[in-house]
N, C-alpha and C positions, 0 to 999 in steps of 0.2 A: 847521314844526310837523307832526307826523305826524297822518294823517287816520284817523279812526276808521271801521270797517266797518259797514255797515248791519245786519250780521248780530249786533252786540253784543247787540241786545235779544232774540236768538234767533229762531227761526223761518225761517231761511233755509238754503239748500243751497249749499255750497262745492264746487266742482269743481276737482280736482287732476289734471294730465295730464303724464305724462313726454313730453318733447319729442324726447328722444333724438337720435341722429344718423342714423337710418335711416328706411325707409319706414313700417314699422309704428308706431313712436312718432309720426311725422308724422300717420298717419291718427288716432291717439288724440288728438293735440293739435286737429287741425282739427275732429274730432268735438265736443271740449269747446267749442271756440268756437261751433259751431253750436249747441249746447244753451244757451250763454250767450245768444247771439243770439235764441233762442227763449224767453228769460226763464225757462228751467228751472232756473237755478242762476247763481251768479256764479263765473267762472272765478277761481282763486286761486293764490297764488304758492308752488309747490312748493319752490323755491330758498330762500324765506324760512323754510320749515319746517326744511330742512336747515341753514340758518344760524343756527337759534334766535333768529329776530328775534322779540322780545317781543310787539310788537303782532300780528304774524301769528299767532303761536301762541295768544294770548288771543283773537283773533277766530275762530280755527278751533275753540277749545274752546267758544265761544258759539254756533257755528252748530248748528242742530237736526239737519242731515244733512251728510254728507261723501261725495263720490264720487270714487274714486281709479281712474284709467285708466292701466294700464301698456301699453307697446307690445309686450313680448316677455316670455319666461320669466325673464329677469334679475331683474324685479321691483323695479327701482329706486325707484320711486314708493312702492309698498307698504313697502319697507324703510325709506325715509326718514320715512314716517308713523309706523311702529312705533318707529323709534328716537327719535322725538320724543314717545312716549308715547301715541299714538293707535291704538287697535285697534277702534274702533267706527266703521266707515265701509263703504260698499258698494264692491265692488271688481270689476274686470274687466280682462281682458287681450286686446289686440287679436288676438294670435296664437291665442287660444282660438276665435276665429270663423272659423278655416280660412286665415288669412293667414299666409304664411311671410316672415319677416324677410328682407330682402334680394331678395325677389321678388314683393312686393306693389306694386300699381299704386296711386298716390295720384290716385284719381279722385272725383268728385262722388258716383257710385254706391257706391263703397267707403267713403267717408266716412259716407254716409247708413246703410250696413249696421253701422257701429261706433255711430253716433249712435242707431240704432234700438234696439241692445241696451242702451246706456245709459238711454234713455228707459224700457225696460222695467224696469230696475233701480230707476229713480226712481219707477215706477208712474205715468208720464206717458202 
């Protein structure tokens, strides 16, 4: 039986991150997990959006805020959300913070830099 998301009643923030196959998406993914651990939002399933999974789409619609973190200029996470009909979301790219795809170090310091920008977008 599918489990319902706590966001169904509204009022929650969902965080979607491209996990990609490179260092900048990894920074975005780890920053999203950090925000989740800090209880600033619930990390949610970007592949479920791409797969048009009804429960995930419904829960995403019900959320009060959505944060989308892309690792690079390709913008896969943003495109996935838009293709599913979502255009009302906070958005950031890790490469806009000065990180170069293929040359970024995945360190706690760099994860924190990405998380700090995300917190700023969330107003936290």
